[in-house]
N, C-alpha and C positions, 0 to 999 in steps of 0.2 A: 217308291210310297207319297200318299199322301193324306191330307185328312177328311176326303170326303169318305159320308158312309157309301157302302159299295154293297153286293149282295151277290151270293155265292149261289149257283141252281145249281140243286139237287132233283131227287125223284123218290115222291115217297108211294108206295103200292096199298089202294086202299078196296078191297072187293075187286080183285084180279085187275085194277085198270091204275096205268101208270099215270102220276099226274106230275106238274111240278112243283116243286117248292123252293119258296123264296127265302133264306135264311139269312138271316142282318150280322156285316160284319162291323161293330160301333167301333169307328174310331174315335167320335165324338161326341158328347153329350153332356147332359146335366148331370155331372158327377163332380169328386172332390178327386182331388190329386191323387193316386197310389205310390205306395212306397217303392223305392228302387234297391237293386241287390247293392248292399255295402257302398250306400249311396253318404255322399258328405258335399261341402260346400268346395267349390271352387275358389282362392284368392281374387280379389279385384289386385289387377297389376300392381303393385306398389315399387318397381325397382325395373330394370332393365333397357334394355334400349329404346322401347316404349313405354316411357313414361306414364303411368294412370291412363290418361286417352281420354278423359271427360272432358265438355265443355265447361259444365257446371255440375254443381249435384244440390240435390234439396231432400225432401220429404214429406208423405202427405199424412196431413192434419185434421183432426175433426172439428177443428176451431176454423170458422170462418174469417176469412183476411181483415174483415171490420172489426173482428173482436170487441162484437158489441153483443155476443148469449149466445148467437147462432151456432149451434153445430150439426152437424151431420155425420151420425157413426156409424151410416152405411160404406159411403164412398167415398169421402171425405175432401179436402180441398188440398191442391199441391202447392204446397212453398217450396221456394226457392233458395238457395245459399245467399242469392245475390239478394239484397230486400232494401226496398224504400220505406221510411217510416212517415206517415202523415199523421200531425193532429190538426182534425176537423173541429172549426167553431160553429156553431150557430149565435148568427148575429140578429137579436133583436130588430126587428124592423119598425119602421115608424108608424106609429099611432099602435103598435103590439108587439107581438114577439114572433120571433121567427117561425115561419109553419113547414121547418124541412122536416120531410116523413123518413121515419129511419129506416123503412121500405129501399128510397128513391137514394138514399145515401147509401146502404149495403150494394144498390144495384150499381152505383156508381163504381164500388170497387170489386164487382164481378164483372164490369167492364174494361176497367183498369187492367184488370191481373189478364184478363183474358189476350187482350190487345199485347201487354210489355212480355206476355208468355212468349211469345217470339222474341224477342230481345233477352232472355232468359232472366226476367227480374220479377218480382213480389211486391207488391206494391201493400204494406199495412196499414191499420189506422192504430195508430199508438193511443189517441183516447177521443172522446168527442164533447166538448164543452159548450154551453151558450154565455153571451156574452153580450154586453149592451152596445151599442153601437148606432143608435138613432142619430145621435149629431152628426156624425161623420159621413153616413150616408145620406141624411141631407144635404151636405156640401159636396156630394159627386155631383148632385144635379147639376147640368151645364144646359145653354142655350141652345134651339136647337141649331143644327150647322157645327158645332163645334168641332174640333178634328180627336180621334182618339191620340190620346196621351197630351191633351192641352195640360195647362199649368193647373188644373182644379183636379184632375183625376188624381194624377200620381200621387202628390202630396196629401190627400185626402186616403188613398190605400196605403199610404206608408203608417197615416196615424192609426188604420184598423190593423194594420199587420203588426203595430205595436203592440197590442192588447193580447193579454194572456198567450205569450207565447211560449213555447214547450223549453222548457229548462234542458234538452239537450239539442244542443247547436245542431247534432246531424239531421235534427227532424225536419221535415215540411211542413212549415204552417198554413194552411188554408182554411177560407171562411165562406159559406154559406151566407148570401145577403139577400134579401128581398126582390131585388131588382141592381143592376146596375148600369147606366144609362149609356147607350150606344153600342155595348157590348153586350152577351151573354158572360162572358169572363174574360177578369185581367188578370196580369200576372208581373209582376215585379220579381226577377230571375236575379240572384245573389250579385252578381259581375254588373249587372245593367243597372239595378238598383245603386249599388253603392257607385253609381260614375251619374246620378241624378237622374237616371231616367233616359225619355227620349226628349224631353225637351232639349237636356245637357250633352253631355258623349257618353248616354250607354248604347249609343248604335253604332259608337265607332270605339277606337282607341286616339284621337286625339288627345293634347293636354287641354286637363281640366281645369274651365275658369276658374278666378277666386269666387268662393261662393256656391261653389255645387254641393246641391244637398245629397246627404248621405242616407236613401230612402230604406227604410226596414221591406226584405224580401218576403213572399211569401203569392199567394194566388187565390183568389176570388171568383164564384161564379153565382151566379143568381138562380137561385132556389125554385122559382117557378118559370123558368124556362124550359127544364129540363123533361120535362115530361112529352114523348113524341107517339104516336099512336100506335107504335108497335112495343111502346115501354123501353126505358130510358135512355141513355147519351151517350156520346163518347166527351162530352164539354169537359167534364172534371179530368180524364186522360188526355187530352189534348192541352188544356191549359198547363197538367204535370209537366207534357212534354216540353212544353216552352221552359219552364222552369230548370229542368235537368239540364238542356240544351243549350241555356243560358247564353255565352257570348257565339254561339256560335248561330252562322244565319244560311239560308240559301242563296242561290249563287245569281237569280236571276226574278225578274219579277218583285213582288213582295217578300223582303227579305227574311219575312217572321213564318211565312207557309211555303209549302210545299207546291207545286202546281197538278203533281200528281191527285189525280180523282180518286185512288184508292187509299192516300196515303191518311194516316191518323193527323198530321198536323196540315189536309188542307184548311184553306181559309173557311171553308164554308159544311163540314162537314155533319152538321145536321138541319145542313137548308131542307125547309119541309116543299119545297118545290120535289114532286114525285120523280120530275125525270132528273134532278142533280143526286150525286151518289151519295147518301147517307151509311154513315158507319153506326149502328144502332143495335139495341138488344137482340134481336134473335140471329146478329151475326158475330157477339162475343156470349161469353158466361158459360153458365152449365146448359149442356147440353145432355137431352133425353133421347133414348130410340127415339125415332120415326120423324125428329124434329129438322127441318134444315138448319143448315150453318151457315148462310151464303159462302164466300168464296176466300172467307180469312185463312184456310189450309194450303188455300193454292196461289195465294200470291203475298207478296211482302206488302206490310201497310207501314214500312220505314224503307220507301224505297227512295226517294232522290238524297243524294248528297250534300253535304254541308261545307262551309269552310268555316275555320275559327276565323275571329274578328284580327287575332294577332298575327294570321296570315298561315301559310302551309298550304299543303295540299290537300283536297277536297278528301272527306273522309265518309263515312255513313252514320246516318243518325243513330244506329245501333251502337257504334263506335264512341261517337259524341255522349251517348248515353252513358254508359258503362264510365268516362272517365269523370264524370260529374262526381266531386265528393259525396252528395248523398246518397248514391249506389253504394253500399255498406257490402263487403264480400267475406265469404267466410268457404274455402276451400276444402272441406270432407272427404276428398279422396281416398285418405286411408282409413276412414272407419266404414265407409257407404261402401253398400254392393257386394258384399260377402255375405250377407244375413238376412231372410225374409222378415226384413221388423221395418219396413215401411219407409225406409233410409235410403235413397237410392241416389245412380249415377245417371246422366244422361249425353248421348252422344249428338247434337243439334247442328246441322249442316249449315241452317243459315248464320248462327253463331260462327262455326267456323270459317266464312268465305265472308263475313260482316264487320268481324272486330277481332283484334287481339287484345287488347285489355277485357274483353269480356268472355273469353275462352281460357278457361284454366291451363289448357297447354296449347299454346298457339299452334296452328297449321291444322291439316287433314289428318285424322288419327281416326284408331279405333278403340272401343272399349275392350280390352283384354282383360280374359281370365287364367289363371295356372293352377299348378297343384302347388301348393303352399299355405303358411299359417293363415289362420282367417282372424281377422279383427274383430273385439269386442264390440258392440251396440254402445254410441255416445249416445243418440237421441239428444240433442244438443246444437245450439246456432252459439257460436260464441261471438262477440264483437270485440275486435282485433284491438281495442282500445280502451274499451271502459264494460267491465263486468256486470257492471248493473243492466246494460242491457242485454242481456245475453237472453236468449230464449230457449226454455224447454218445449222440446218436440211434446205434442198430446196425442195419443194416440189409442184413447179413451179406453173400452174393453177389448181391443183388439189383440193389445200383446198382456192381457192379465189373469188371473183368475183360472178359470178353466182353459183359457183362449190365448195361452203364452205364443212366444214366435216360434217359427220352425227350429226347436231343439234339436239341433244337429251338428256333429263337427266336422272338423275337417275332412276332405275326400283322402284317403290315404292309400290309394292302389298309385301305379305305374305310370297307367294309361287309364285312357274312359274312352266309352263308345258312343254314351248315351246323354244327354242331359237335359234337365226340366228348367226352362228360363222361365224367372219369377219376374215379369211387368210390372208396369202401371198403367189403369188407366188415368190419365191425370185429367181430371175437373175443366182448368184451363188450356193446360199446356196441348192437351191430346184435341185436334180437330179432323179426325181422319175418318171420311166414310167410307162405307159399304157400296154396291154396286147399284142401288136406289139412288146414292146422290143424296143418303140421309147418316148421321153420325153415327158410326156404329162401335160401339165399345168392344166386339172381336178385334175391329182394326186397330182400335187404338190400342190395345193390348200385343196385338199382330206386327207390330209397326217397325219390322227391323230385318235386317238380314244376318245368317250366322253363318261362319265358318270354322272350320276344324283344322287342326296343325298338328303335325308331331315333332318342328323342329321350330317353330315361328317362322319361320319362312314363305315355306310353301304351304297355302292354304286352299282348301276343298269344301262346296258348299256344303250345309249341312242339308238334311231330309226329314220334312216333317214325317212323324208318326201318329202324335193323337193329342189333342186339346182338350186337357179340363178344363170345363167351362164354368164351374164352380171355384176355382182356382184351388189354392191350400187350405183355405179357412174360409169357414161361410160367417165371422163373427164381419167380414168388409169386402165389397163388392166392388174394392179399388185395384186389388189382384187376383182376377177373375183371367180365367182362358192361359193357365199355365200351360206351356207347351213342352211337348214331350220330342225333341233332337236325335235323328242318329247320323253317325258319322261311319265316311268309309274307311278311315284310316284309325288304327290307336292311336288317339290324342293326347296330347301333353298339354295344349292349348286350345281354346276358343276366344271369337271374338265377334264382336257386332256393331254394326254401322246400321243407324237411320234408314228407312225407305226414303227414296230422294225425295224432295218439296215437288209437289205436284200430283197429277192426277186424284189417285184416293188420300194421298198422306201428304202430313203438314212438313216433312224432315226432323222430327226428332222423336225421340224413343227414350222411354226411363227405364233402366233397370234397376230391380231390386235384389236378386240373386239368382246365382247360377246353380242348380246341383248336379255335380257328376253318379254316375251310377255304371254297374258293368255287366256286359253280358252272357250269358252262358249257355251250353249245350243242356237243353232239356230234354224229356219224351214228350210225346205227342197222340198217348193212348187215352181214352177217357180217365176221369181225374178217379175214378172209383179205385185205377192203380197207382193213386197216389203219383201224380205228374205234376202239380200245380206246388210251385212252391211254401203256400201253405199247407199243402199235404204234406210236405218236406219229399217233394219232387228229387227223382235221381238228377243230376246236375254235376257240368263238369269245368271250370273256369277256362281250361287250354287243351286243343286237339289236335294242335298244327304237327306235333311230334309224334303221336301215334292216333294214329283212323284204323276206323272200319271202312273199307272202300276208297275213294279218292274224295270224297266229302267231308266237311264238316261243316254246322252250324251254329250259331249263338242266338237266344234271344233272350230277353228283359225278362221272362216267366215261360212254364211250361205251357202247351198250347193245345190241351187236350180237345181230340175230335174223336168221332164215333169210325171215322175212315184210320184213324193216329195217321194224319196228315198234316197238321196243324202248322208243326213250324215250316210246310213247303209252301201252303196256302193262304197262310192268315198274314192280311193286314200287320198283324202285330208281332209274327213270329219273321224267323229264316234272316235273322238280322245280320248282317246291314242290309243284306236283297233277298226276297226268298230262293232258298236253295235246298234239292230233295235231297237230303243226308243221307235217306239209306239206302244205300248202296253196298252193302258191305256183307249182305248176307243173300245166299242164291237159296231157295227148298225144293227138296224132292220130295219123294214118295216117304221115304223114312230117314232123314239126310238131310244136316243144310253145311254147306258152303260158306266158310265164312274168310271173309279177305282182308290182311292186316296191311296195312301201310306206316312204316316205322322210319321215321327221319331222326330221331334221336341217334347221335354218337356212341359207338360202342354197343356189345349186347348187352342188354338191360332188362329185367324181368320185370313182367306183367302177366295180370290176370281177367280172363273172360269167363263169364260167368250170362247164363242165358236161362228166363222162365217162360214156359208155356201157362196159360192160363185153361188145362186141361177140364179142370171140372167147371168150367163157362161159369163162375160164382162173381165176375166183374173184380177179381183179385190175384193178386201173385202171392202165392203161400212160398215165404222164405225156402221153405225145406223139402215140401212136398212135390212142390211145381221147379225146383232147381234144376235144371235136365242136362246141362252144359258145366262144369266146373275144373278149369284148365288154369294152372300155371306153365307159362312157356319163358324162354329166356330167347328173347328177339333180338337179333342184328335190324342194322337199318336195311331197307328194304321192303320189297313188295311180293308174299307169298299166299296163298291158300290153301286151309286144312278144312278136310272134313270131319263131320261129326254124327256119327249114325246113331238115331233114336229109337226107340221104340213104339212110337205113333206116327200117325201122317204129320205133320209140322202144319203143315197147309189146309189143313180140315177147314171148314167155312166156318168163319165167324170166329177163327183161333187167334187170341193175342198174344202176343212173344215180348218179349224185355232182354237185350243183348246189352252188356255192360264189357268194356275195356279199361281197366286201370292200369296205370302206370304204378308200378311196385309197391300196393297199398298198405300203408302204416297197419290197419285191421284187414286181417285178410277173410273178415266174416263180410262181405260187401253183399249187401243186399238189393232189392230191387227198388229203393228209395233211397233217401240219406246222398251226403256228398262224402267224398271219401277222399282222402290226403295222402303223397306219398313221402315214403321212409327217408330218401334223397334229401330232400328239401322241407322237412317238418317234422314237428316231435310232437308228442301226448299232450303240452301243455299248451302249445299253440294252437292245435287242431282244436282243441276243445274251445279255444278263441274265437275263429273263425278265421286266422293271421295267416292263413297258407294258402297255396293255390291247387287246386286239385285240377289235374292231367288225365284224361280220358273222352270217350264218346260214347254215349247211347242214343241207342238206336230200338224205334218201336216200329213193330209190323199188327197188321191182320190180314187174313187173306179174304178177298170175296168175293163170293159166287157171281158166277158168269151170268148174266140175264138169262139166257138161256135152260135156266136152273131155277124152274120158277117156283119149284116146293123152297128148294134152299133160300130164293130171293126173300119168301114169303116169312120164313122162318127168322132169317136175318132181320129183315126188318120187325120181325116180333122184337127182337132184343135193342131196338131203335135205331139199328144201319137206315141211314136213307143215304144211297150214292153206289153207283157202277162205277167207281174207281178200283181197277184189282189193285190190292198192293199185297207186293209179294208173298 
């Protein structure tokens, strides 16, 4: 099965001419998720041999990470539980006020969050304040040809970085100035600054000479040098990288800059030369359908390794970033991933490969869910050392009022074969593209591989059945494209991994919740005969121990079709693969032969009932059209019994329904509804739907032969379009 729209070729008769009719089989469309039978949440695995398995956790918030009052209550912004907080300062320029455009500052945070999402880190603005700084900026002016890191610049920067610093020592202090001579940006990282900067010992670990200054740390960028033709710049993100990687150096050439043109830490990421590589706004930040994204999703922008000044083996830039004390972590694997509440867990291949510090559970692993209790929603980022820095998640009206979270309990079945995966379309982290090479919200949602297991050891790949384009709620677009997957095994576990980095995918996937449901054997006559679950159609949980004929199938709902072959043909039926299960009855001119296939040990009581719509009114009348009512005691084995009838059971257009039920608790089994067995159910549990139903339902209709043109015309008058003869 797949998610492509397919067509079924039928036939229609109009004025004696047979013409083809295309009937769509819709598997994907602009629709909301539909409930499953006995559905409930699976538990993100919190214990066992594979503990959790997520590289990071996070949530989708309506607030822009610049926290400047900008909100998006449609798609929101993905926030990581690995956070860096930045206090920005607008510095008055000589002769006037700083002219930092708030939109450019917000764009700086867009660019930074898109690039640092590759490292699993969110950059938040703690606040923005305006400060005086004319005298300091003026003192930074140096004669032409003065070296970067000269004796004037860094002491002046230290003076600037001493102004209005955040009261939180875990916050990075950043300053927008009118101009920084000889550079667009300049950074004094913590250890580098404490060792007196470039002119003293900041670039090595040699003993410090007497009088070495201890500079204030921070970074500054020129507020007038950041606007490029395509909008935006990576200067803010680049200088922040210097700050966070601090005492780590590149091993050849410029120790402060990468040699790789694709790297954020390349010396000239914003070189206006059109032949030079530029990390600009079109490769970062918010992506909308139809816009190209550059190559952020297919290449690492932290590619070249670094070495710490103290020595040791080379490490990745991502590892160096996560070792920074300014990256604050909160692992919420115990509460995220259990409910559709916009609090997610992530599998991130680049983090698995590039870092141990930045991976919540080191090593290559999977996101795993199981049948177990689910955790309550927390909606809180907690700072491990200071409760004053805790951040409440804000989901606006996504989860309030008439738009609450998807309220379900845990899945209570013993096994499952159907799941709905509620994934995130992450504004910053998802750079997945479609076939056109443009950013794709669908690919960003379906950016994972899913497998099922009955024992957590042997795994089989899932089959995509359908995709609900509008997700589970119209309140937000962040969780569109909920996908329904089938399993070929009776599963107790499901696991997910991100699609590998490269091609169309960026190597990460965010999963909010997984909902499991059950499949049952339904009928497939038209719904006027009560076939769909919503019509209380006939259904059974289990049929392997008692069957009509050799085949038994199950579906997520009844599959009504004119030909009564919906569960044989429909892309939504015949679970997990299409099966023609109507093989238990042979029709004669005035009789039927019914084959019973029993696997349950020891003789047991069973009931067979069958109805024919002999008055052709589109309804099975339970009393007047019940033509077989037989209580049998059957031992294991296969045998056939003939039932003589007072009419022709295969008359043209005549629908029939057969139900075999194991020892029914209620002997008055009707052509609709669900019936349980005395042996494993009582009246109280049956009323609550807490039992397993055992049996099979088979629907039939006789289709006239094509040569019977009058019968064909009469039958098409009833709405039948098809020539497949069904017993």
